[in-house]
C-alpha positions in Angstrom: 2.5 7.5 -0.3 3.7 5.6 -3.6 2.3 2.7 -5.5 3.9 1.1 -8.6 3.0 -2.1 -10.4 5.6 -2.9 -12.9 7.4 -5.8 -14.8 10.9 -4.8 -13.7 12.7 -5.6 -10.7 13.3 -3.1 -8.0 16.3 -2.1 -5.7 15.4 -2.4 -1.8 18.3 -0.4 -1.0 17.4 2.7 -3.3 13.6 2.5 -2.3 14.6 2.7 1.5 16.9 5.6 0.8 14.4 7.5 -0.9 11.9 7.1 1.7 14.5 7.9 4.4 15.3 11.0 2.5 11.7 12.1 2.4 11.4 13.6 6.0 13.9 14.4 9.1 11.2 13.0 11.5 11.9 9.2 10.1 13.1 7.4 13.0 12.3 3.9 11.8 11.7 2.3 8.3 10.6 -1.4 8.0 10.3 -3.3 4.8 9.1 -6.5 3.6 10.1 -8.1 0.4 8.2 -11.0 -1.1 9.9 -13.6 -3.1 8.9 -16.5 -5.4 9.1 -19.8 -3.8 10.2 -23.0 -5.9 7.6 -25.2 -4.0 4.0 -24.8 -2.7 1.8 -27.3 -0.7 0.8 -28.9 -4.2 4.2 -29.6 -5.5 7.3 -28.1 -7.2 6.8 -24.5 -8.9 8.8 -23.6 -12.1 7.4 -19.9 -12.2 4.5 -17.7 -11.3 2.4 -15.4 -13.5 0.9 -12.4 -12.0 -2.1 -10.4 -13.6 -3.9 -7.2 -11.8 -6.9 -5.1 -12.7 -5.1 -1.9 -14.0 -6.5 1.3 -12.2 -8.6 -0.7 -9.6 -5.6 -2.3 -8.3 -3.8 1.1 -7.8 -7.0 2.4 -6.0 -7.2 -0.5 -3.7 -3.6 -0.1 -2.7 -3.8 3.5 -1.8 -7.1 3.2 0.2 -4.8 0.4 2.0 -1.9 2.7 2.6 -4.3 5.6 3.6 -5.9 3.6 6.3 -2.3 2.2 7.7 -1.1 6.0 7.5 -4.3 7.2 9.5 -3.7 4.2 12.3 -0.1 4.5 12.5 0.9 8.1 11.7 3.2 6.8 9.1 5.5 9.5 7.7 5.9 7.7 4.4 5.1 4.4 2.6 6.2 2.6 -0.9 4.6 -0.3 -2.3 6.1 -2.2 -5.6 4.2 -5.1 -7.0 5.5 -7.0 -10.1 3.4 -8.5 -12.8 4.3 -10.9 -15.4 6.3 -14.0 -15.4 8.6 -14.7 -12.4 10.9 -17.3 -11.4 12.2 -18.8 -8.1 14.0 -16.5 -5.8 12.7 -13.2 -7.9 11.3 -10.3 -5.8 7.3 -10.2 -6.3 6.6 -7.3 -3.5 7.8 -4.6 -1.8 6.3 -2.8 1.1 8.2 -0.1 2.9 6.8 1.9 6.0 8.4 4.6 7.8 7.4 6.5 10.9 8.8 8.3 13.8 8.9 5.1 16.0 9.6 1.4 15.3 6.3 0.1 16.6 4.2 2.1 14.1 6.6 1.1 11.2 6.3 -2.4 11.9 2.5 -2.5 12.4 1.9 -0.3 9.2 4.1 -2.4 7.0 2.5 -5.6 8.3 -1.0 -4.3 7.9 -0.4 -3.1 4.4 1.1 -6.5 3.2 -1.8 -8.4 4.9 -4.4 -6.3 3.2 -2.6 -6.2 -0.2 -2.7 -10.1 -0.1 -6.3 -10.2 0.2 -7.8 -6.9 -1.1 -5.9 -6.0 -3.9 -7.1 -7.4 -7.2 -4.0 -9.4 -8.3 -4.1 -13.0 -9.7 -1.4 -15.4 -9.3 -0.8 -18.5 -11.5 1.6 -21.3 -10.3 3.4 -22.9 -13.4 4.1 -26.4 -12.4 5.4 -29.6 -14.1 2.0 -31.3 -13.4 0.0 -28.4 -14.8 -0.8 -24.7 -14.1 -2.8 -23.5 -11.2 -4.6 -20.3 -10.5 -4.4 -19.5 -6.7 -7.0 -18.4 -4.3 -6.8 -16.2 -1.1 -5.5 -18.5 1.7 -7.4 -19.0 4.7 -4.6 -17.9 6.8 -4.5 -14.7 4.7 -8.3 -14.2 5.5 -7.7 -14.6 9.1 -5.0 -12.0 9.3 -7.4 -9.6 7.7 -9.8 -10.5 10.2 -7.2 -9.8 12.8 -6.7 -6.3 11.7 -10.4 -5.6 11.4 -11.0 -6.4 15.1 -8.0 -4.9 16.4 -8.3 -1.2 17.8 -4.7 -0.5 17.1 
């Protein structure tokens, strides 16, 4: 279980390799990489700026990972979230989940990213030609959280 919040980019292959090497029981590794888009529903995006609540953010992410690990018997996880100024096509977030079986790895990875999007204290500002805009949690992300709360594995 590993959480890092950083300005620097990350190497997907290196992160997956490290998680694979952590146990001989790993039968599946599922990863998600979130990228900066150059468009949003309200127009062109030149860049984004991400802030977070130090200490509290890592605590929330570790709680999310612990719940996912308990629900789907994950062998290992890795979450990296970038902060600061990021431009279109740059990587923002990485979630990697390893398990003995693919179903658990897929569910664990999806659960972690869905909760991260709504429960972790990150703030994102889109920088646009027409003016900057702080983003709020999307209704679709809230619905994803409700899906997991109402699901019994």
